[in-house]
SEMAR-688042 format. One record per residue (C-alpha): x, y, z; residue number from 1. Coordinates in Angstrom, 1 decimal. Each point is the difference from the previous one (the first is absolute). Example, Ala and Ser with C-alpha at 12.3 -4.5 7.8 and 13.67 -1.06 7.14 Angstrom:
% residues 2
REC       xx       yy       zz   num
REC     12.3     -4.5      7.8     1
REC      1.4      3.4     -0.7     2
//
This chain:
% residues 194
REC       xx       yy       zz   num
REC     13.1     11.9    -12.5     1
REC     -2.4      2.3      1.6     2
REC     -2.4     -0.1      2.9     3
REC     -3.5     -1.3     -1.3     4
REC      1.5     -1.8     -3.2     5
REC     -1.7     -3.6     -0.2     6
REC      2.3     -3.0      0.2     7
REC     -0.9     -3.8      0.3     8
REC      1.4     -2.2      2.9     9
REC      0.0     -3.7     -1.0    10
REC      1.0     -3.3      1.4    11
REC      1.2     -2.4     -2.8    12
REC      0.8     -3.5      0.7    13
REC      1.5     -2.2     -3.0    14
REC     -1.2      2.7     -2.6    15
REC     -3.5      0.4      1.2    16
REC     -1.3      3.0      2.0    17
REC     -1.8     -1.2      3.1    18
REC     -1.3      3.2      1.1    19
REC      0.3      3.6     -0.9    20
REC     -1.6      3.4      0.6    21
REC      0.7      3.5     -1.0    22
REC      1.2      2.4      2.3    23
REC      0.8      3.6      0.1    24
REC      3.8      0.9      0.6    25
REC      0.1      2.2      3.1    26
REC      4.0      0.6      0.3    27
REC      3.0     -1.3      2.3    28
REC      0.5     -0.6      3.6    29
REC      3.5     -1.4      1.0    30
REC      1.0     -1.1     -3.3    31
REC     -3.4     -1.7     -0.5    32
REC     -2.5      0.8     -2.8    33
REC     -3.6      0.6      1.3    34
REC     -3.3     -1.6     -1.9    35
REC     -3.5      0.7      1.0    36
REC     -2.8     -2.4     -0.6    37
REC     -3.4      1.1      0.5    38
REC     -3.3     -1.7      0.4    39
REC     -1.6     -0.3     -3.7    40
REC      3.2     -0.7     -1.7    41
REC     -0.6     -3.0     -2.5    42
REC      2.7     -2.7      0.1    43
REC      0.6     -3.6     -0.2    44
REC      0.2     -2.7      2.8    45
REC      0.7     -3.7      0.3    46
REC     -2.6     -1.1      2.4    47
REC     -1.1     -3.5      1.4    48
REC     -2.2     -2.0     -2.2    49
REC     -2.3     -2.7      1.3    50
REC      2.0     -3.4      0.4    51
REC      3.6      2.0     -0.5    52
REC      2.0      1.9      2.5    53
REC      1.4      3.4     -0.7    54
REC      3.3     -1.0     -0.6    55
REC     -1.0     -2.9     -2.2    56
REC     -1.6      2.4     -2.4    57
REC      3.0      2.5      0.6    58
REC      2.4     -2.4     -1.5    59
REC     -2.4     -1.7     -2.7    60
REC      0.4      2.8     -2.5    61
REC     -3.5      0.7      0.2    62
REC     -1.4      3.6     -1.1    63
REC     -0.6      2.4      3.0    64
REC     -3.4      1.0      0.9    65
REC     -1.4      3.6     -0.8    66
REC      0.0      1.8      3.8    67
REC     -0.9      3.3      1.2    68
REC      2.1      1.2      3.0    69
REC     -2.5      0.7      2.5    70
REC     -0.4      1.4      3.4    71
REC      3.6      1.2      1.0    72
REC      2.5      2.6     -1.0    73
REC      3.4     -1.1     -0.3    74
REC      3.2      2.0     -0.3    75
REC      3.0     -2.5     -1.0    76
REC      3.4      0.7      0.4    77
REC      2.8     -1.9     -1.8    78
REC      3.5      0.3     -1.4    79
REC      1.8     -1.8     -2.6    80
REC      2.3     -2.6      1.6    81
REC     -2.3     -0.6      3.2    82
REC     -1.7     -3.3      0.5    83
REC     -3.3      1.9      1.6    84
REC     -2.3      2.7      0.0    85
REC     -1.0      2.2      2.8    86
REC     -3.6      0.8     -0.3    87
REC     -2.5      2.2      2.0    88
REC     -3.9     -0.8      0.1    89
REC     -3.0      2.2      0.5    90
REC     -3.5     -0.9      0.0    91
REC     -2.7      1.6     -2.2    92
REC     -0.4      2.8      2.5    93
REC      3.8      0.6      0.1    94
REC      0.5     -1.4      3.6    95
REC      3.7     -1.3      0.2    96
REC     -0.4     -3.9      0.2    97
REC      3.9     -0.9      0.1    98
REC      3.0     -0.8     -2.0    99
REC      0.6     -3.1     -2.1   100
REC      3.2     -1.6     -1.4   101
REC     -0.4     -2.0     -2.9   102
REC      3.1     -2.1     -0.8   103
REC      0.7     -0.3     -3.6   104
REC      2.9     -0.3     -2.6   105
REC      1.9      3.0     -0.6   106
REC     -1.7      2.6     -2.1   107
REC      0.6      0.4     -3.6   108
REC     -0.9      3.4     -1.6   109
REC     -0.6      0.2     -3.6   110
REC     -1.6      3.5     -0.7   111
REC     -3.5      0.1      1.5   112
REC      0.0     -3.8      1.0   113
REC      1.3     -1.1      3.4   114
REC      0.4     -3.7     -0.1   115
REC      0.8     -2.6      2.7   116
REC     -1.0     -3.4      1.6   117
REC     -1.9     -0.1      3.0   118
REC      1.3     -2.7      2.3   119
REC     -3.4     -0.6      2.3   120
REC      1.5      0.6      3.0   121
REC     -0.9      3.4      1.6   122
REC      0.1      2.0      3.2   123
REC     -2.9      2.0      1.4   124
REC      0.9      2.9      2.4   125
REC     -2.7      1.4      2.1   126
REC     -0.4      3.7      1.0   127
REC      1.8     -0.9      3.2   128
REC      3.1     -1.3     -1.9   129
REC     -0.9     -3.5      1.3   130
REC      0.7     -2.5     -3.1   131
REC     -0.9     -3.7     -1.0   132
REC      1.1     -2.0     -3.0   133
REC     -3.1     -0.3     -2.4   134
REC     -0.6     -2.7     -2.5   135
REC      2.4     -2.8      1.3   136
REC     -2.2     -2.7     -1.4   137
REC      0.3      1.3     -3.6   138
REC      3.9      0.5      0.3   139
REC      0.3     -3.6      1.2   140
REC     -2.3     -1.2     -3.1   141
REC      2.3      2.2     -2.4   142
REC      3.0     -1.9      1.4   143
REC     -1.6     -3.3     -0.5   144
REC     -1.1      1.1     -3.6   145
REC      3.4      0.8     -0.8   146
REC     -0.4      4.0     -0.6   147
REC      3.3     -0.1      2.1   148
REC      2.1     -2.5      1.9   149
REC      1.0     -0.2      3.6   150
REC      2.8      2.4     -0.2   151
REC     -2.0      2.6     -2.1   152
REC     -2.9     -0.4      2.8   153
REC      2.8      0.6      2.7   154
REC      1.5      3.3     -1.8   155
REC     -3.9      1.0     -0.3   156
REC     -0.7     -0.2      3.7   157
REC      3.5      1.7      0.9   158
REC     -1.0      2.9     -2.2   159
REC     -3.4      0.2      1.9   160
REC      2.2     -0.3      3.5   161
REC      2.2      3.0     -1.3   162
REC     -2.8      2.1     -0.5   163
REC     -1.5     -0.7      3.4   164
REC      3.2      0.9      1.5   165
REC      0.4      3.0     -2.1   166
REC     -3.8      1.1      0.9   167
REC     -0.3      2.5     -2.6   168
REC     -3.2      1.2      1.6   169
REC     -1.5      2.6      0.7   170
REC      0.9      1.4     -3.5   171
REC     -1.3      3.6      0.4   172
REC     -2.4     -0.7     -2.9   173
REC     -2.7     -0.9      2.5   174
REC     -1.7      3.1     -0.4   175
REC      0.3      0.3     -4.0   176
REC     -2.9      0.3     -2.3   177
REC      0.1     -0.1     -3.7   178
REC     -1.4      3.0     -2.0   179
REC     -3.6      0.0     -0.5   180
REC      0.5     -0.1     -3.9   181
REC      1.6     -3.5      0.2   182
REC     -3.0     -2.0     -1.4   183
REC     -0.2     -3.8     -0.1   184
REC      2.3     -1.5     -2.6   185
REC     -1.0     -2.7     -2.7   186
REC      2.2     -2.8     -1.0   187
REC      1.9      0.6     -2.9   188
REC     -0.6     -2.3     -2.9   189
REC      3.6     -1.2     -0.4   190
REC      0.2     -1.0      3.7   191
REC      0.8     -3.6     -1.0   192
REC      3.1      0.9     -1.9   193
REC      3.0     -1.2      1.8   194
//
């Protein structure tokens, strides 16, 4: 795969795409694959609907909504076998906002498809390297809804604690910028085929 190639990152739960966005393939860092998502990329997202929580929608099998990635540039690093991503965020003016760790099922790569399952619990890391858990309420709800059991929840949190102890930030990519010719990407018509 070459830098600039379009790939699709998807979170799949029980055969349904829960979110997906096209990304530009960037390259590798410490054995991790780098993918860039920019404002304007067209994707899909499960979101809250009046009267239903986000994760109730997630497990229901209801279709994901059209969603355009807005406001932030994100560079995601992930490797097959890891239960997380290491992400860098910048605002629209390319000011560095911080790092983010998305806890997820190990990545499965099939050609230009990068598939995982989001586990709801995340870690936000500020530019000064202070960190906090994010979406603990969604994580607790996912457990109640049977997305994973107590043992699975403990393994997911342990993965987060392992990343925190490893502290893979700064990455050396904080001043990275994409080539100017990388335009926002459309959603492939076969995004839903699992």
